[in-house]
C-alpha positions as CSV (number, residue, x, y, z in Angstrom):
1,M,-49.2,119.6,132.9
2,K,-50.3,122.4,135.1
3,N,-50.6,119.8,137.9
4,I,-47.1,118.7,137.7
5,T,-44.9,120.2,140.4
6,V,-41.2,121.1,139.6
7,S,-38.6,121.8,142.0
8,I,-35.2,123.6,141.1
9,C,-32.3,122.5,143.5
10,I,-29.4,124.7,143.4
11,L,-26.1,123.5,145.1
12,T,-23.6,126.4,146.1
13,Y,-20.5,127.0,147.8
14,N,-18.8,130.5,148.3
15,R,-20.3,132.0,145.2
16,A,-22.8,134.6,146.6
17,N,-22.6,136.8,143.6
18,F,-23.3,134.1,141.2
19,L,-26.1,132.8,143.3
20,N,-27.6,136.3,143.6
21,T,-27.5,136.7,139.9
22,L,-29.2,133.3,139.2
23,L,-32.0,133.7,141.8
24,A,-32.9,137.1,140.4
25,S,-33.2,135.4,137.1
26,L,-35.6,132.8,138.4
27,T,-37.8,135.4,139.7
28,N,-39.0,135.8,136.1
29,I,-40.5,132.2,135.9
30,R,-44.2,132.3,136.1
31,Y,-44.8,128.5,136.3
32,N,-47.0,128.2,139.4
33,N,-46.3,124.8,140.6
34,L,-42.5,125.7,141.3
35,E,-40.2,125.6,144.4
36,I,-36.7,126.7,144.6
37,I,-34.3,125.2,147.1
38,V,-30.7,126.3,147.8
39,I,-28.4,123.9,149.4
40,D,-25.3,125.8,150.9
41,N,-22.2,123.4,151.3
42,N,-21.3,125.6,154.5
43,S,-20.2,128.8,152.6
44,V,-18.2,131.3,154.4
45,D,-19.0,134.3,152.3
46,N,-22.5,136.2,152.4
47,T,-24.5,133.4,150.7
48,G,-27.1,133.3,153.5
49,I,-27.6,137.0,153.4
50,V,-28.2,136.9,149.5
51,V,-30.8,134.1,150.0
52,K,-32.6,136.0,152.5
53,Q,-33.6,138.6,150.0
54,Y,-35.7,135.8,148.2
55,Q,-38.5,134.9,150.5
56,Y,-39.8,132.2,148.3
57,V,-36.5,130.2,148.3
58,A,-36.0,127.4,150.7
59,Y,-32.5,127.6,152.3
60,H,-30.5,124.5,154.0
61,K,-27.0,125.1,155.0
62,T,-24.7,122.1,155.7
63,S,-22.3,121.9,158.8
64,T,-19.4,121.1,156.4
65,N,-18.7,120.9,152.9
66,I,-19.9,117.5,151.9
67,G,-19.5,117.9,148.2
68,V,-22.0,116.3,145.8
69,A,-23.7,114.5,148.8
70,A,-25.4,117.8,149.4
71,R,-27.4,117.3,146.3
72,N,-29.2,114.6,148.2
73,I,-30.5,117.0,150.8
74,G,-32.1,119.2,148.1
75,I,-33.5,116.0,146.3
76,K,-35.0,114.6,149.6
77,K,-36.5,117.9,150.6
78,A,-38.0,118.7,147.1
79,N,-41.7,118.3,146.7
80,G,-41.7,118.1,142.9
81,D,-42.6,115.5,140.5
82,I,-39.6,116.7,138.5
83,I,-36.5,117.9,140.0
84,I,-34.0,120.2,138.3
85,T,-30.6,120.2,139.7
86,I,-28.3,123.1,138.6
87,D,-25.0,124.6,140.1
88,D,-24.9,128.2,141.1
89,D,-23.1,129.3,137.9
90,I,-25.7,127.7,135.4
91,F,-28.1,130.1,134.0
92,G,-31.0,130.0,131.5
93,V,-33.9,128.1,133.3
94,D,-37.1,129.6,132.2
95,D,-40.8,129.0,131.6
96,D,-40.2,127.7,128.1
97,K,-37.3,125.3,129.1
98,I,-39.5,124.0,132.1
99,E,-42.4,123.4,129.7
100,T,-39.9,121.5,127.4
101,I,-38.6,119.3,130.3
102,I,-42.2,118.5,131.4
103,N,-43.2,117.5,128.0
104,Y,-40.1,115.0,127.8
105,F,-41.2,113.3,131.0
106,V,-44.9,113.3,130.4
107,S,-44.4,111.7,126.8
108,N,-42.0,109.1,128.1
109,E,-42.9,107.4,131.4
110,N,-39.6,105.4,131.3
111,L,-37.6,108.6,131.3
112,G,-35.7,108.9,134.7
113,A,-33.2,111.6,133.9
114,L,-32.8,114.3,131.3
115,N,-29.4,116.0,130.7
116,F,-29.4,119.5,129.2
117,K,-27.1,121.0,126.6
118,V,-24.5,123.3,128.2
119,V,-22.6,126.2,126.4
120,D,-20.0,128.5,127.8
121,H,-21.0,132.1,128.5
122,I,-18.1,133.7,126.3
123,E,-18.4,132.1,122.9
124,G,-21.6,130.1,123.3
125,K,-19.7,126.8,122.5
126,I,-20.6,123.3,124.0
127,C,-19.1,122.6,127.0
128,N,-19.5,119.9,129.9
129,W,-19.6,117.5,127.3
130,I,-19.1,114.0,128.8
131,H,-21.2,111.8,126.5
132,H,-19.7,109.1,124.5
133,C,-20.3,110.5,121.0
134,R,-18.9,113.5,119.1
135,S,-20.4,116.8,120.4
136,D,-20.2,118.4,116.9
137,E,-22.7,115.6,115.5
138,F,-24.9,115.2,118.6
139,E,-25.0,118.4,120.5
140,N,-28.5,119.4,119.1
141,K,-29.9,115.8,119.1
142,S,-31.7,113.7,121.7
143,F,-30.1,110.3,122.5
144,L,-29.6,107.8,125.3
145,T,-26.6,108.1,127.5
146,Y,-25.2,106.6,130.7
147,E,-23.9,109.8,131.9
148,I,-25.2,112.7,133.9
149,T,-24.1,116.4,133.8
150,E,-24.8,116.9,137.7
151,G,-25.2,120.7,137.6
152,A,-27.6,120.7,134.6
153,V,-30.0,117.8,134.7
154,A,-33.7,117.0,135.5
155,F,-34.8,113.9,137.3
156,R,-38.2,112.0,137.9
157,K,-38.4,112.1,141.5
158,K,-39.6,108.6,142.0
159,V,-36.7,107.1,140.4
160,F,-34.8,107.8,143.6
161,E,-36.9,105.3,145.4
162,K,-35.7,102.5,143.2
163,A,-32.1,103.7,142.3
164,G,-31.1,105.5,145.5
165,Y,-29.4,109.0,145.8
166,Y,-25.9,110.1,145.1
167,A,-23.1,108.1,146.7
168,E,-21.6,110.2,149.1
169,D,-17.9,109.0,148.9
170,F,-17.4,110.6,145.5
171,F,-17.3,114.2,146.9
172,L,-16.6,115.6,143.4
173,S,-16.7,114.1,139.8
174,H,-18.0,110.8,138.4
175,E,-20.9,110.6,140.7
176,G,-23.1,111.2,137.8
177,I,-22.2,108.1,135.8
178,D,-22.6,106.1,139.1
179,I,-26.3,107.2,139.6
180,A,-27.1,107.1,135.9
181,L,-26.1,103.3,135.9
182,R,-28.3,102.7,138.9
183,I,-31.2,104.7,137.2
184,M,-30.9,102.6,134.2
185,N,-30.6,99.4,136.4
186,S,-33.9,100.4,138.0
187,G,-35.7,100.2,134.5
188,Y,-35.4,103.9,133.5
189,E,-33.8,105.7,130.6
190,V,-31.3,108.5,130.9
191,K,-31.3,110.7,127.9
192,Y,-29.4,114.0,126.6
193,C,-31.7,116.7,125.2
194,G,-30.3,119.3,122.7
195,D,-33.4,121.2,122.8
196,I,-32.7,122.6,126.4
197,C,-29.7,124.9,126.4
198,L,-28.2,126.4,129.5
199,V,-25.3,128.6,129.9
200,H,-22.1,127.9,132.3
201,H,-20.2,130.7,133.7
202,H,-17.4,128.5,134.9
203,A,-16.9,130.1,138.3
204,E,-13.7,129.0,139.8
205,S,-14.1,130.3,143.3
206,G,-15.0,127.6,145.8
207,R,-12.9,124.9,144.0
208,K,-9.4,124.2,144.7
209,S,-7.1,123.9,141.6
210,W,-6.0,120.3,142.3
211,Y,-9.5,118.8,142.7
212,R,-9.9,117.5,139.3
213,Y,-6.7,115.8,139.0
214,Y,-7.2,113.9,142.2
215,Y,-10.9,113.1,142.1
216,D,-11.3,112.3,138.4
217,T,-8.6,109.7,138.9
218,R,-9.6,108.2,142.3
219,N,-13.4,108.1,141.4
220,Q,-12.7,106.0,138.3
221,F,-11.8,103.1,140.5
222,M,-14.9,103.9,142.4
223,V,-17.3,103.7,139.5
224,A,-15.6,100.6,138.1
225,A,-15.6,98.6,141.4
226,R,-19.2,99.6,142.1
227,N,-20.7,98.9,138.7
228,F,-18.9,97.3,135.8
229,P,-17.8,93.7,135.1
230,L,-14.1,93.0,135.5
231,T,-13.1,93.2,131.8
232,Y,-15.1,96.4,131.2
233,S,-13.7,97.8,134.4
234,I,-10.0,97.2,133.5
235,I,-10.6,99.0,130.0
236,Y,-12.5,101.8,131.7
237,I,-9.9,102.5,134.3
238,F,-7.0,102.1,131.9
239,K,-8.5,104.7,129.4
240,G,-9.5,107.0,132.4
241,L,-6.1,107.0,134.0
242,L,-4.3,107.5,130.9
243,S,-6.1,110.6,130.1
244,T,-5.9,112.2,133.7
245,F,-2.2,111.1,133.5
246,V,-1.6,113.1,130.4
247,Y,-3.5,116.1,131.9
248,S,-1.7,116.1,135.1
249,I,1.7,116.0,133.4
250,R,0.6,118.8,131.2
251,D,-0.7,120.9,133.9
252,R,2.0,120.0,136.5
253,K,-0.4,118.2,138.9
254,L,1.3,114.9,138.6
255,K,1.3,114.4,142.5
256,Y,-2.4,114.6,142.7
257,W,-2.9,112.1,140.0
258,I,-0.4,109.7,141.8
259,K,-2.3,110.2,145.1
260,G,-5.7,109.6,143.2
261,V,-4.2,106.2,142.0
262,C,-3.0,105.2,145.4
263,D,-6.3,106.0,147.2
264,G,-8.4,104.6,144.4
265,M,-6.6,101.3,144.6
266,S,-6.5,101.3,148.4
267,G,-10.2,101.7,148.4
268,L,-11.3,98.9,146.0
269,N,-12.5,96.7,148.9
270,K,-14.8,99.3,150.3
271,Y,-16.1,100.0,146.8
272,L,-16.8,96.4,146.0
273,N,-18.8,96.1,149.3
274,S,-21.3,98.7,147.8
275,R,-21.3,97.0,144.5
276,N,-24.5,97.6,142.2
277,K,-24.2,94.6,139.7
278,L,-25.3,95.7,136.3
279,L,-28.1,93.7,134.6
280,D,-27.5,92.2,131.2
281,S,-30.1,94.6,129.7
282,T,-28.2,97.7,131.1
283,L,-25.0,96.3,129.8
284,D,-26.6,95.9,126.4
285,I,-27.6,99.7,126.4
286,I,-24.1,100.7,127.3
287,H,-22.5,98.6,124.6
288,S,-25.0,100.0,122.2
289,I,-24.1,103.7,123.3
290,D,-20.4,102.9,123.2
291,K,-20.7,102.2,119.2
292,N,-20.8,106.0,118.7
293,R,-17.5,106.7,120.8
294,P,-15.2,109.0,118.9
295,S,-11.9,107.7,117.9
296,F,-8.6,108.1,120.0
297,W,-7.3,110.8,117.8
298,Y,-10.5,112.9,117.7
299,M,-10.5,112.9,121.5
300,A,-6.7,113.6,121.8
301,Q,-7.1,116.7,119.5
302,K,-10.1,117.8,121.3
303,R,-9.0,117.6,124.8
304,L,-5.2,117.4,125.0
305,F,-4.7,121.1,123.9
306,R,-7.4,122.5,126.2
307,K,-6.1,124.4,129.3
308,E,-6.6,122.5,132.4
309,M,-9.4,120.0,133.3
310,R,-12.7,121.7,133.8
311,L,-16.3,120.8,133.8
């Protein structure tokens, strides 16, 4: 285990204060084979000045805000056998968690990506839950998933050689499921681990209020066209659009939902040209995971009365 190198890649944008707190917390880690990389999505605050205080941190700034595609920069520059990607407002990585993460990958050579449990910083309740099962039953368990919580996940670096990197067109939202499906198609497992718990501070700076309503809507077309068979795509898009429609009505963001639908439909040919046809074995895993999907009424009660869409 001591010979395994670990890279922590942090994506940041205009959150210098949060980033400073995060980097300060990471100085307590004593694991020797560790590197920390900060990818700055062209922040206009004092992010660069903050990072200079930490001489051991590698810093890379993009020339413009390229969204989630910036994660690829950190992944490509990382030297670690295991790459932990976190957002600048995700806290809690320490030596014990690194050891647990390494144990998961060492004990399972087929493990390609490992999602962490994420709780909010106020009440300690589960958040960022995108997995297709009930959080109240599964949050402390370990299970297969075809989702990735991009800001709180660990990868085996060599999976990117087969699966490729994050698709750059997504910018924000749903890029996780896209790369998860490609990882699975490459013969690796994607899992969730309730043993590793991080804390999300939900920093709103650097993110425009309409992003979720637009990108959550548009990118569903991208995921479906790039990955799923026709029948599954229709069901996937219908359910997703219904959810984002309700959210956009509730939060008075309907115009962004409409624009998301229009842009999603107009881009279908482009998305189909980058199609990643799922293997039958991958589809079998997806269908098996879907058997644990919560009922419509459970999801309605869980989400419809939550204020605004938020990861």
